[in-house]
N, CA, C and O of each residue as an XYZ file, in Angstrom:
400
protein
N     168.197    127.144    -95.035
C     169.564    127.283    -94.587
C     169.640    128.486    -94.523
O     170.185    128.912    -93.505
N     169.172    129.458    -95.491
C     169.816    130.877    -96.047
C     168.147    131.643    -96.051
O     167.602    131.931    -97.117
N     167.556    131.871    -94.835
C     166.409    132.291    -94.821
C     166.215    133.827    -95.495
O     165.232    134.216    -96.125
N     167.704    134.751    -95.110
C     167.672    135.539    -95.808
C     167.553    135.821    -97.359
O     167.350    136.981    -97.718
N     167.667    134.824    -98.281
C     167.685    134.733    -99.465
C     166.487    134.944    -99.886
O     166.350    135.661   -100.877
N     165.417    134.417    -99.285
C     164.171    134.789    -99.616
C     163.256    136.267    -99.745
O     162.203    136.591   -100.293
N     164.246    136.916    -98.955
C     163.874    138.800    -98.859
C     164.680    138.987   -100.035
O     164.479    140.175   -100.289
N     165.415    138.578   -100.850
C     165.729    138.988   -102.059
C     165.024    138.457   -103.201
O     165.644    138.302   -104.253
N     163.963    138.199   -103.128
C     163.290    137.515   -104.245
C     162.518    138.237   -105.131
O     162.272    137.804   -106.257
N     161.950    139.724   -104.565
C     161.442    140.475   -105.240
C     162.586    141.516   -105.788
O     162.063    142.536   -106.236
N     163.746    141.512   -105.849
C     164.827    142.237   -106.235
C     165.074    141.822   -107.691
O     164.471    140.869   -108.184
N     165.951    142.535   -108.358
C     166.824    142.335   -109.868
C     168.235    141.888   -109.273
O     168.311    142.046   -108.055
N     168.862    141.596   -109.616
C     170.437    141.161   -109.585
C     171.182    142.206   -109.444
O     172.146    142.258   -108.680
N     170.814    143.065   -110.129
C     171.701    144.546   -109.942
C     171.286    145.178   -108.775
O     171.945    146.161   -108.434
N     170.328    144.833   -108.074
C     170.037    145.638   -107.208
C     170.311    144.989   -105.997
O     169.683    145.361   -105.006
N     171.220    143.994   -105.882
C     171.711    143.080   -104.824
C     173.487    143.768   -104.639
O     174.195    144.331   -105.474
N     173.746    143.422   -103.202
C     175.328    143.630   -103.180
C     175.818    142.655   -103.400
O     175.123    141.651   -103.251
N     177.514    142.463   -103.946
C     177.960    141.283   -103.984
C     177.491    140.426   -103.209
O     176.597    139.664   -103.577
N     178.000    140.398   -102.025
C     177.776    139.409   -100.912
C     176.326    138.865   -101.313
O     176.190    137.748   -101.811
N     175.220    139.749   -101.057
C     173.874    138.997   -101.183
C     173.678    138.322   -102.775
O     172.745    137.566   -103.046
N     174.591    138.684   -103.632
C     174.603    137.902   -105.015
C     175.270    136.324   -104.697
O     174.779    135.294   -105.160
N     176.465    136.365   -103.829
C     176.951    135.254   -103.694
C     175.947    134.286   -102.875
O     175.766    133.124   -103.239
N     175.422    134.744   -101.947
C     174.673    133.925   -101.321
C     173.305    133.609   -102.090
O     172.659    132.637   -101.697
N     172.855    134.318   -103.091
C     171.901    133.690   -103.901
C     172.453    132.747   -105.056
O     171.690    132.000   -105.668
N     173.694    132.809   -105.302
C     174.409    132.114   -106.209
C     174.634    130.614   -105.159
O     174.422    129.570   -105.776
N     174.840    130.527   -104.392
C     175.080    129.455   -103.418
C     173.755    128.925   -103.279
O     173.769    127.753   -103.655
N     172.753    129.241   -102.946
C     171.285    129.155   -102.580
C     171.214    128.286   -103.923
O     171.263    127.065   -103.776
N     171.100    128.817   -105.252
C     170.589    128.188   -106.367
C     171.471    126.940   -106.455
O     170.841    125.903   -106.659
N     172.704    126.835   -106.351
C     173.573    125.909   -106.584
C     173.227    124.515   -105.676
O     173.313    123.421   -106.234
N     172.798    124.619   -104.124
C     172.567    123.921   -103.468
C     171.005    123.325   -103.980
O     170.491    122.251   -103.665
N     170.612    124.087   -104.612
C     168.965    123.439   -105.006
C     169.266    122.068   -105.803
O     168.688    121.012   -105.550
N     170.229    122.225   -106.781
C     170.265    120.806   -107.424
C     170.626    119.591   -106.328
O     170.641    118.401   -106.642
N     170.824    119.941   -105.411
C     170.836    118.403   -104.690
C     172.221    117.601   -104.819
O     172.297    116.382   -104.664
N     173.323    118.448   -105.128
C     174.865    117.942   -105.367
C     175.291    117.583   -104.106
O     174.881    118.039   -103.039
N     176.295    116.583   -104.316
C     177.392    115.820   -103.385
C     178.698    116.921   -103.162
O     179.373    117.047   -102.141
N     178.837    117.722   -104.540
C     180.204    118.712   -104.274
C     179.480    120.112   -104.694
O     178.433    120.442   -105.251
N     180.412    120.635   -104.223
C     180.170    122.297   -104.855
C     181.714    122.824   -104.932
O     182.666    122.880   -104.154
N     181.479    123.140   -106.134
C     183.045    123.982   -106.348
C     182.676    125.762   -106.416
O     181.710    126.342   -106.910
N     183.484    126.114   -105.938
C     183.355    127.725   -105.397
C     184.520    128.464   -105.861
O     185.543    128.220   -105.221
N     184.641    129.398   -106.917
C     185.585    129.854   -107.051
C     185.697    131.784   -106.394
O     184.924    132.680   -106.731
N     186.617    131.887   -105.648
C     186.597    133.106   -104.874
C     185.453    133.502   -104.265
O     185.182    134.693   -104.418
N     184.622    132.782   -103.549
C     183.593    133.162   -102.873
C     183.597    134.077   -102.087
O     182.499    134.597   -101.893
N     184.381    134.447   -101.590
C     184.705    136.108   -100.309
C     184.935    136.974   -101.218
O     184.558    138.014   -100.679
N     185.416    137.323   -102.554
C     186.166    137.763   -102.807
C     185.112    139.443   -102.903
O     183.928    139.210   -103.148
N     185.338    140.438   -102.794
C     184.345    141.400   -102.865
C     183.231    141.632   -101.938
O     182.466    142.567   -102.174
N     183.048    140.860   -100.874
C     182.160    140.691   -100.065
C     182.230    140.958    -98.954
O     182.958    140.257    -98.251
N     181.377    142.267    -98.262
C     181.316    142.747    -97.008
C     181.554    142.115    -95.777
O     180.732    141.205    -95.670
N     182.390    142.176    -94.666
C     182.654    141.560    -93.747
C     181.529    140.626    -92.766
O     181.770    139.560    -92.199
N     180.287    141.376    -92.775
C     179.224    140.658    -92.201
C     178.404    139.588    -93.166
O     177.766    138.595    -92.815
N     178.611    140.075    -94.394
C     177.999    139.223    -95.474
C     179.068    137.725    -95.630
O     178.665    136.613    -95.971
N     180.419    138.081    -95.292
C     181.490    136.878    -95.289
C     181.516    136.134    -94.332
O     181.750    134.926    -94.371
N     181.276    136.789    -93.377
C     181.199    135.740    -91.854
C     179.842    134.879    -92.289
O     179.859    133.659    -92.129
N     178.668    135.534    -92.843
C     177.333    134.872    -92.940
C     177.543    133.454    -94.108
O     176.944    132.382    -94.024
N     178.658    133.882    -95.259
C     178.757    133.217    -95.868
C     179.729    131.745    -95.761
O     179.598    130.650    -96.307
N     180.787    132.308    -94.754
C     181.403    131.106    -93.903
C     180.336    130.354    -93.005
O     180.296    129.127    -93.099
N     179.682    130.845    -92.353
C     178.757    129.893    -91.352
C     177.778    129.188    -92.521
O     177.198    128.286    -91.916
N     177.309    129.186    -93.987
C     176.484    128.664    -94.165
C     177.491    127.365    -94.812
O     177.249    126.162    -94.723
N     178.751    128.054    -95.521
C     179.571    126.641    -95.783
C     180.334    125.443    -94.754
O     180.861    124.360    -95.009
N     180.090    126.282    -93.356
C     180.547    125.228    -92.298
C     179.493    124.404    -92.119
O     179.661    123.186    -92.053
N     178.151    125.036    -92.007
C     176.956    123.893    -91.860
C     176.955    123.223    -93.298
O     176.025    122.419    -93.241
N     177.493    123.151    -94.485
C     177.201    122.400    -95.577
C     178.183    121.675    -95.327
O     177.910    120.493    -95.537
N     179.719    121.923    -94.796
C     180.689    120.871    -94.545
C     180.093    119.821    -93.393
O     180.267    118.607    -93.502
N     179.384    120.411    -92.299
C     178.979    119.554    -91.206
C     177.974    118.531    -91.772
O     177.798    117.544    -91.058
N     177.309    118.587    -92.884
C     176.100    118.134    -93.200
C     176.636    116.792    -94.312
O     175.911    115.889    -94.728
N     178.085    116.990    -94.615
C     178.797    116.044    -95.362
C     178.889    116.280    -96.824
O     179.002    115.339    -97.609
N     178.839    117.675    -97.253
C     179.000    118.208    -98.636
C     180.314    118.457    -98.709
O     180.907    118.911    -97.731
N     180.772    118.264    -99.558
C     182.073    118.263   -100.152
C     182.325    119.535   -101.009
O     182.013    119.592   -102.198
N     182.960    120.633   -100.266
C     183.198    121.708   -100.962
C     184.722    122.321   -101.287
O     185.588    122.647   -100.474
N     184.754    122.361   -102.559
C     185.985    122.836   -103.210
C     186.312    124.125   -103.395
O     185.795    124.489   -104.452
N     187.025    125.152   -102.795
C     187.436    126.376   -103.003
C     188.289    126.676   -103.778
O     189.133    125.807   -104.001
N     188.384    127.649   -104.303
C     189.325    128.256   -104.990
C     189.886    129.696   -104.499
O     189.175    130.591   -104.957
N     190.752    130.090   -103.852
C     190.592    131.170   -103.122
C     192.155    131.815   -103.185
O     193.061    131.076   -102.800
N     192.436    132.944   -103.580
C     193.735    133.887   -103.210
C     194.020    134.019   -102.105
O     195.184    133.719   -101.836
N     193.278    134.435   -101.149
C     193.222    135.104    -99.974
C     192.822    133.790    -98.642
O     191.773    133.981    -98.029
N     193.289    133.097    -98.433
C     192.632    132.280    -97.658
C     192.190    132.722    -95.856
O     191.771    132.006    -94.946
N     192.408    133.725    -95.889
C     192.014    134.276    -94.476
C     190.519    134.439    -94.111
O     190.145    134.837    -93.007
N     189.543    134.037    -95.317
C     188.378    133.850    -94.934
C     188.076    132.510    -94.596
O     187.216    132.215    -93.766
N     188.938    131.483    -95.377
C     188.221    129.833    -95.500
C     189.220    129.091    -94.717
O     189.252    127.862    -94.782
N     190.153    129.851    -93.878
C     190.948    129.093    -93.362
C     190.080    128.030    -92.199
O     190.399    126.843    -92.265
N     189.370    128.288    -91.506
C     188.813    127.405    -90.377
C     187.832    126.634    -91.295
O     187.106    125.811    -90.737
N     187.718    126.804    -92.671
C     186.298    126.314    -93.327
C     187.572    124.716    -93.842
O     186.980    123.648    -93.684
N     188.472    124.609    -94.160
C     189.062    123.610    -94.935
C     189.651    122.561    -94.186
O     190.363    122.784    -93.207
N     189.333    121.204    -94.689
C     190.595    120.147    -94.148
C     191.876    119.802    -94.731
O     192.736    119.118    -94.176
N     191.946    120.292    -95.826
C     193.143    120.381    -96.439
C     193.375    121.715    -97.467
O     192.468    122.289    -98.070
N     194.594    122.010    -97.507
C     194.732    123.387    -98.526
C     196.057    123.299    -99.307
O     197.089    122.970    -98.722
N     196.039    123.600   -100.681
C     196.879    123.220   -101.768
C     197.420    124.814   -101.976
O     196.678    125.662   -101.481
N     198.348    125.186   -102.496
C     198.753    126.253   -103.459
C     199.107    125.555   -104.673
O     199.438    124.377   -104.804
N     198.957    126.667   -105.733
C     199.319    126.201   -106.941
C     200.404    127.405   -107.438
O     199.851    128.485   -107.646
N     201.241    127.389   -107.565
C     202.500    128.453   -107.666
C     203.234    127.921   -109.118
O     203.775    126.815   -109.155
N     203.200    128.722   -110.177
C     203.511    128.473   -111.513
C     203.613    127.172   -111.940
O     204.658    126.816   -112.484
N     202.804    126.486   -111.804
C     202.311    124.792   -112.026
C     202.416    124.083   -111.058
O     201.741    123.070   -110.877
N     203.274    124.515   -110.304
C     203.506    123.227   -109.345
C     202.352    123.366   -108.257
O     201.690    124.383   -108.045
N     202.258    122.282   -107.687
C     200.846    122.135   -106.742
C     201.728    121.463   -105.361
O     202.267    120.356   -105.362
N     201.713    122.454   -104.196
C     202.186    122.130   -103.225
C     200.884    121.981   -101.811
O     199.902    122.712   -101.687
N     201.184    121.104   -101.117
C     200.293    121.196    -99.561
C     200.724    122.343    -98.964
O     201.924    122.615    -98.922
N     199.834    123.087    -98.470
C     200.272    123.871    -97.382
C     199.993    123.384    -95.962
O     199.023    122.870    -95.404
N     201.249    123.754    -95.590
C     201.456    123.215    -94.011
C     200.497    123.821    -92.680
O     200.078    123.371    -91.613
N     200.442    124.877    -93.298
C     199.503    125.974    -91.955
C     198.969    126.649    -93.050
O     199.507    126.893    -94.130
N     197.347    127.049    -92.474
C     196.430    128.117    -93.008
C     196.136    129.637    -92.472
O     195.363    130.526    -92.828
N     197.103    129.511    -91.470
C     197.228    130.810    -90.951
C     198.281    131.675    -91.239
O     198.310    132.799    -90.738
């Protein structure tokens, strides 16, 4: 699903960009064969090109039936990916009517 990750195999983690590190972390998480993936700020600090790639991978996982729970402070990258969104504000959880 992410052939570009193989190209990172000969590099140390500190030699990877933030976005590349997030792709590797996602690949490692997917190797466990899980049905649920929890991601905290997956798009934070990621360059636009890698952000689009990460969104594409998450969309594919969603289409394959994997449940993905995202924690995001900025939903601009994930608005097209989610079925439901909630906002936590001062301990109160409210559904978001619109993600855009």
